C-alpha positions in Angstrom: 49.8 28.5 18.8 47.9 25.3 19.1 44.2 24.6 19.3 40.7 24.9 17.7 39.3 27.9 16.0 35.6 28.0 15.6 34.0 31.0 14.0 30.6 31.2 12.3 29.7 28.3 10.1 32.8 28.4 7.9 35.8 28.3 10.2 36.4 25.0 11.9 40.2 25.0 11.9 42.8 23.4 14.1 45.7 25.7 14.4 49.3 24.5 14.7 51.7 27.6 14.4 55.3 27.3 15.2 57.7 30.1 16.0 61.3 30.1 14.7 63.7 33.0 14.9 60.9 35.4 15.8 58.6 34.5 13.0 55.4 32.5 13.0 54.8 29.6 10.7 51.3 28.1 10.3 51.1 24.4 9.3 50.3 23.9 5.6 47.7 21.2 6.2 44.1 22.0 6.6 43.3 20.4 10.0 39.7 20.4 11.2 38.6 20.6 14.9 35.6 19.2 16.6 32.4 21.1 16.4 30.1 19.5 19.1 29.6 20.9 22.6 31.3 18.0 24.4 34.8 18.1 26.0 37.7 17.4 23.7 41.5 17.1 24.2 43.9 18.4 21.6 47.4 17.2 22.0 50.5 18.2 19.9 53.6 16.1 20.1 56.9 17.3 18.7 59.9 14.9 18.7 63.7 15.3 18.5 63.7 14.1 14.9 61.4 17.0 14.0 58.4 14.6 13.4 55.1 15.5 15.0 51.6 14.1 15.8 48.4 15.8 16.3 46.0 13.9 18.6 42.3 14.6 19.3 40.9 12.8 22.3 44.1 10.6 22.4 43.6 9.5 18.7 46.0 10.5 16.1 44.4 13.0 13.6 47.6 13.8 11.7 51.3 13.4 11.6 54.4 14.5 9.6 57.6 16.4 9.6 58.6 19.9 10.4 60.7 19.9 7.3 57.8 19.3 4.9 54.6 20.6 6.7 55.8 24.1 7.6 57.8 26.5 5.5 60.4 27.1 8.3 63.5 25.9 6.4 64.0 25.8 2.6 63.3 22.3 1.2 66.0 19.8 1.3 65.4 18.9 -2.4 64.3 21.0 -5.3 63.5 20.1 -8.9 66.4 20.4 -11.5 65.0 23.1 -13.8 67.9 22.6 -16.2 67.2 18.9 -16.7 65.7 17.7 -20.0 64.2 14.5 -21.1 66.7 12.2 -22.8 66.0 11.7 -26.5 65.9 8.0 -26.2 63.5 8.0 -23.2 60.7 5.6 -23.9 57.3 6.7 -22.4 55.2 4.3 -24.4 54.0 1.4 -22.3 52.8 -0.6 -25.3 54.1 -0.8 -28.9 53.1 -2.6 -32.0 54.3 -6.2 -32.4 56.9 -6.1 -35.2 56.5 -9.8 -35.7 52.8 -9.6 -36.3 51.8 -10.3 -39.9 48.6 -9.5 -41.7 46.7 -12.6 -42.6 46.5 -13.5 -46.3 43.3 -12.1 -48.0 42.5 -9.9 -45.1 42.0 -6.8 -47.2 39.6 -8.6 -49.5 37.1 -9.3 -46.7 34.0 -7.2 -47.5 32.4 -4.8 -45.0 28.9 -6.1 -45.9 27.6 -9.4 -47.4 24.1 -10.4 -48.8 21.7 -11.6 -46.2 21.8 -15.4 -46.5 18.4 -15.7 -44.8 16.6 -13.2 -47.0 14.1 -14.5 -49.5 12.6 -13.1 -52.6 9.0 -11.7 -51.9 6.3 -13.8 -53.6 4.9 -10.7 -55.3 8.2 -9.6 -56.7 7.8 -8.7 -60.5 11.1 -9.1 -62.1 10.0 -7.3 -65.2 8.7 -4.2 -63.2 11.1 -4.4 -60.3 14.2 -5.7 -61.9 16.3 -8.6 -60.8 15.8 -9.2 -57.0 18.9 -9.0 -54.8 19.1 -9.9 -51.1 19.7 -6.9 -48.8 23.1 -6.3 -47.3 24.0 -7.0 -43.7 27.2 -6.4 -41.7 29.8 -9.0 -42.4 30.7 -10.8 -39.0 34.1 -11.7 -40.4 35.0 -8.0 -41.2 37.4 -6.6 -38.6 38.2 -3.2 -40.1 41.6 -2.0 -41.3 44.3 -4.4 -40.2 46.5 -3.3 -37.3 49.4 -5.0 -35.6 48.6 -6.2 -32.1 50.1 -4.4 -29.1 52.8 -5.9 -26.8 54.6 -4.6 -23.8 57.4 -2.2 -24.6 60.6 -3.8 -23.3 62.3 -0.3 -23.2 59.4 1.3 -21.3 60.8 3.7 -18.5 57.6 5.3 -17.4 56.6 9.0 -17.7 59.6 11.2 -17.5 59.7 13.6 -14.5 62.0 16.3 -13.7 64.6 14.9 -11.2 65.1 16.2 -7.7 68.5 17.6 -6.6 69.9 18.8 -3.4 68.9 22.4 -2.6 72.0 24.6 -2.3 70.1 27.0 -0.1 69.1 24.3 2.4 71.0 24.5 5.7 69.8 22.0 8.3 69.2 23.0 11.9 69.5 20.0 14.3 67.8 22.0 17.0 64.8 22.7 14.8 62.4 21.0 17.2 63.7 22.8 20.3 61.4 25.4 21.7 62.3 28.3 23.9 61.7 27.9 27.6 57.8 28.2 28.1 57.1 30.6 31.0 53.4 31.1 30.5 50.4 30.0 28.6 47.9 32.4 26.9 44.4 31.6 25.6 43.2 33.7 22.7 39.5 34.1 23.1 37.1 36.1 20.9 33.7 34.9 21.9 30.2 35.9 20.7 28.6 32.8 22.3 28.9 31.9 25.9 29.6 28.4 27.4 33.2 27.6 26.5 35.3 26.2 29.3 39.1 25.8 29.2 40.9 23.5 31.6 43.6 20.9 32.0 46.4 22.7 30.1 49.5 20.5 30.2 53.0 21.0 28.9 55.4 18.2 29.4 58.1 16.0 27.7 56.4 12.7 28.3 53.7 11.7 25.8 52.7 8.7 27.8 52.0 10.8 30.9 49.9 13.2 28.7 48.0 10.2 27.4 47.4 9.0 30.9 46.0 12.4 32.0 43.6 12.5 29.1 42.3 8.9 30.0 41.7 10.0 33.6 39.7 13.0 32.6 37.8 11.0 30.0 36.8 8.5 32.6 33.7 10.7 33.1 33.1 10.9 29.4 29.8 8.9 29.4 28.4 10.9 32.3 29.1 14.2 30.4 27.3 12.8 27.3 24.3 11.7 29.3 24.1 15.1 31.0 24.4 16.9 27.7 21.7 14.7 26.0 19.4 15.3 28.9 19.9 19.1 28.8 19.1 18.9 25.0 15.9 17.1 25.7 14.8 19.8 28.2 15.7 22.5 25.7 13.8 21.0 22.8 10.8 20.3 25.1 10.7 24.0 26.0 10.8 25.0 22.3 8.0 22.7 21.5 5.8 24.1 24.3 6.5 27.7 23.1 7.8 27.5 19.5 7.0 31.2 18.7 8.8 32.6 21.8 11.0 35.5 20.8 12.1 36.8 24.2 15.0 35.4 26.3 13.9 33.2 29.1 15.2 35.6 31.7 12.5 38.0 30.6 9.6 35.6 30.9 8.9 36.5 34.5 9.1 40.2 33.8 6.7 39.9 30.9 4.2 38.1 33.1 4.2 41.1 35.5 3.0 43.5 32.8 -0.6 43.8 33.8 -3.5 46.0 32.6 -2.0 46.3 29.2 -3.7 48.1 26.3 -3.0 47.7 22.6 -1.3 50.8 21.3 -0.1 51.4 17.7 3.1 53.3 17.4 4.4 54.6 14.1 8.2 55.3 14.2 9.6 57.1 11.1 13.2 57.7 10.2 13.6 61.4 9.7 17.2 61.4 8.3 19.5 64.3 8.8 18.4 66.7 6.1 14.8 67.3 7.3 13.2 68.5 10.5 10.0 66.5 10.1 9.2 63.2 8.5 6.5 62.3 6.1 4.0 61.9 8.9 4.7 65.4 10.2 6.6 64.1 13.3 9.7 66.0 14.2 12.9 64.3 14.7 12.8 65.2 18.5 9.3 63.6 18.7 10.5 60.4 17.1 13.5 60.3 19.4 11.3 61.0 22.4 9.0 58.1 21.5 11.9 55.8 21.4 13.1 57.0 24.8 9.6 56.5 26.1 9.7 52.9 24.9 12.9 52.5 26.8 11.4 54.1 29.9 8.5 51.6 30.1 11.1 48.8 30.7 9.2 46.5 28.3 10.9 43.1 27.6 11.1 43.8 23.9 13.4 46.8 24.8 15.4 44.9 27.4 16.0 42.1 24.9 18.2 44.5 22.9 16.0 44.6 19.8 15.9 48.4 19.9 18.6 50.9 20.7 18.7 54.6 20.7 17.7 56.1 17.4 20.4 57.7 15.3 19.9 60.3 12.6 21.3 58.5 9.6 20.8 55.3 7.8 17.7 53.1 7.3 15.2 52.4 10.0 16.6 48.9 10.4 20.1 50.4 11.2 18.5 53.0 13.5 17.1 50.2 15.7 20.0 47.8 15.1 17.8 45.2 13.8 19.5 42.1 12.4 17.8 40.2 9.6 16.8 37.4 12.0 15.3 39.9 14.5 13.5 41.7 11.8 12.0 38.5 10.4 11.1 37.2 13.8 9.2 40.4 14.7 7.3 40.2 11.4 6.4 36.5 12.0 5.1 37.3 15.5 3.1 40.3 14.3 5.1 42.9 16.1 5.6 44.7 12.8 2.4 45.5 11.2 3.9 47.1 8.0 7.2 48.5 7.0 8.8 50.5 4.3 12.3 51.8 3.5 11.6 54.8 5.7 9.3 53.7 8.4 8.0 50.7 10.4 4.7 50.5 12.2 5.0 48.4 15.4 2.2 46.9 17.5 3.1 46.8 21.2 1.3 45.8 24.4 2.5 48.5 26.8 1.5 49.9 30.1 
């Protein structure tokens, strides 16, 4: 399997799944696909030396080897779990200089000295205050406890790491890159959003020819961009003209045809399964009949799929299959006057 996988806002994955001896192996790398609404070409090149390249729009997105980026074969090398660091292994990059000698008199250097710039105050009374002494200040000559300076360790070998050894379970397959004869191509599609187009599926053994095909199709790339940008401008202009519109555009004309409307307040209450009537005294059949009547008037709200046949269990939102977005939009546009856990009061303009 090879190609993009877009699902919701989280999944933006580029799949590269290889089959070997009847088992599927996904690539271990996290490859991302494109997310805009323009045409993109995804190319997977597999070579006889088991190296590969993934291209997006003729530009290399990633590359590597089948031996390392899939768990198809055991690894060639493994860490020697029995190995131990030698006792004389030097990991210290710097050591103390054995030839460095402490200067004579170093330990007698005081931490603080009298401030040479201090002066005895004019009002100092030696009899009352005692003999005046200048305050102490840090000694600039004091360097702390003496330490030998550091030098490069001539025996430094770096941080010890567990060595790699040949994996006894590894058995090479010189035909690892060989694919079985391809007799058909399938496209796995699970769509909740329209507009995807699949075209120009090419399987060949000539990367240069594949590159040429992409370049020929991309000759119209700028025209596609211009057309998309123009369509976006039109869409945004319509939204600015009618920012509170909730109905699909295909229902606009039908909505305009609803003439002689009157404002009618409809209370729909969830009756549940254990009671024959709700808190307003309406029987379950009455409530269901009201919903069926709303369907029968062929109003755009109903046609837009906001409401479905009432069921006898669950909350009122579940009964009418209201998503959070639909529910909030109805409230913002004053279609829901009030609501509670057991009922909703809707305002409709109906025939």
